[in-house]
N, C-alpha and C positions, 0 to 999 in steps of 0.2 A: 504494500500500500504506500502511495506517495505521501510523504509527511511534510511537504513544503509547497508553496505556491511560486509561480513565476515572478521573478524580480520586476519591480515597476519600471516602466519605460520613462524616458525623460518627460514626456507629456503628462503621464500619470503623476510622477513625482511633483511636477510643477503645481498641480492642483492641491496636493497635500501641503506643499511648501507655503502656498498662498494662505491656506486655511490656518496653519500654525502661526504664520507671521501676523495675519489680520486679527485672529482671535486671542492669541497668547502674547503677541508682541515680541516673539523670539526671532532672531536672525538666523535663518537656515541657509547654509551654503550648499553647493552642489554635492559635497561629500556626504551630506546628511542622508542622501538616498540610501546608503548602505545601512545607516542606523534605522531608517524607516522600515526597511525590509527585515532587519534583524529583530525589531521590536514587534512587528505586526504579523510576521510569518505564521506563527502558531495560531493567532486569533483568526486570520483569514482561512486557514485550513480547517479550524473548528467550525466556522460558519459555512464553509464550502463555496466561497465566493472569491472573485478576483479584486484587484485594486479599484477598478472603475465602479464595480458594484458596491464595494465598501465605502467609497467616497459618497455615493448616492445615499447609502444607508445613514451616514453621518449627517448629511445635509437635511434629510427628512426625519431625523430622530427627534420627535416631539417630546419623548420622555426624558431626553438628555442622558439616558443611561449609557448608551454606546459612545456618545461624544465624551462623556466623563472617563470611560475606560480608555478611549483614544488619548486623551490628555495625559492620563496616568502612564500610558505606554511610552509616549514621546518626550516626556519631561525627565530631566536628569537631576537626581537628588544628591548632589555632591555638597557636603557640608561637614562641619566639625565644630567643637567648642572653641571659641575664640579664634575663629577661622582667619580673621583679618586683624592681627595684633595692633597694627597702626591705628585702625579705626577705634578700637577700644581704648588705646592710649589717649586718643583725641577726646573721647567721651569723658575719660577720667579727668583730663586736664582742663577741659573747656565747658562741657555740658553740665556735668555734675556740680562743679563749684558755682556756676551761674544759677542753676535751679535752687541750690541750697541757699544762696543769698536772697533769691526772690521769696522763698518760703519764710526765712527768718524775718524779712522785712514786711511780711504780710501781703506780698504782691502776687502770690500764687497759691491757689487752693487745690488745684488739680494738676496731675502729671499724666501725660499720655505718650506712649511710644508705639510705633508701628514697625513690626518686623515683616516686611513684604518678601514673599518667596522664602518662607521660614523653613521649608523642607521638613525634616523630622525633628525640628525643634532646638537643635543645639545652639544656634546663634541667638534665638529668642531667649533661651534660658541663660545664656552667657550675659545678655543684656540685663536680665533680672538679677543675676548675682551682683553685678556692678552697681545697680541703681536701687535695689530694694531697701537700702538704708534710708533713702529719701522718703519712702512710704511712711516710716515711723515718725517723720517730722510733720506729717499732715494731720489735721484735726479729724478728718473722716477718711481713714485708710481704705475702707471697702469701696467707697465711691470716688476717692481722690486719686488713686493710683491704678493705672491699667496698662497692660502691654497687649496690643492686638497683634496676633501672629496669623498670617494668611499664606495660603499656597494654592495653586491651581490643582495640585496633585492631592486627591482626597485620601489616598492610601498613606501618603506622607503625613498628612494632618492627623490621621488616626494614631500613627506612631508617636507624633509629637505630643498628643494629648495623654498618651500612656506614660511617656517620659521614662522609658526603661532602656538602658544602654548596656553594652558589653564592655569588656576590658579594653578592647581596641578603641572604642568610641571615647573613652575618658582618659586616654593616654596623655592629653595636654593639660590635664587638671592637677592642681596641687593637692596635697593631702588635706590641708585646712578646708579647701572648697568641697572636697568629697565628704569630709566629716560633717560639715555644716549643712550641706544642701542635698545630700543623697542618703538613701537607705541601701546599705550593702548586703547583698545576699550571696554568701560564699557558695562555691560550686559543691555539688554533691553527686551521688551516683547517677541521678537522672536529670540533673540541672547544671547549667553552666553559671559562672559567676555573673551577676547582674548588679546594676546600680540604678536605683529608681529615684527620680526627683521627689523630694518631700512635698507634701500637700501644701504647705504654707507658701511655697514658691509657685506651684501650679496654680494656686488660687489668686495670685496677685494680678 
């Protein structure tokens, strides 16, 4: 039994490229044609259709279920804790002191951060580690401090909400951060070592 579908032609790829760029704002080069085939091959085989038929299915998908699957297939979730150290240094040196001064002087009652393209949550939680001390300075913490984390990939968001990571995921984190913000579950016969974000961080 054949377990793959024919690779997309340049014309077929152009339609998917336009869909991704228009709907997701991603810049897809010609080389992404191989990524498209690698990510969609199994799905098209399961459905028993070709690329033209799958494109029509996406365009006519009123339930948004298939288009959501498609977005999950074609987005790459590369992330890690403190992925861009220079950015977090800038936040420590500029954003946090400015916000602290505004709170002390009664000029700010609410703090809002947005982690766009949060993937599986590492960068959003890193931001929370750095800024959660500000929450304690607000008169109404529950309504005053929020981090909005969003991503087009729904599977990544599920993982972010769970906040469970393995040994490789937390390799960039110091022991004090792990102790303060994570619940460590050692490995056992049937389980690998995991590190789960504590609820007080998840709920900020």
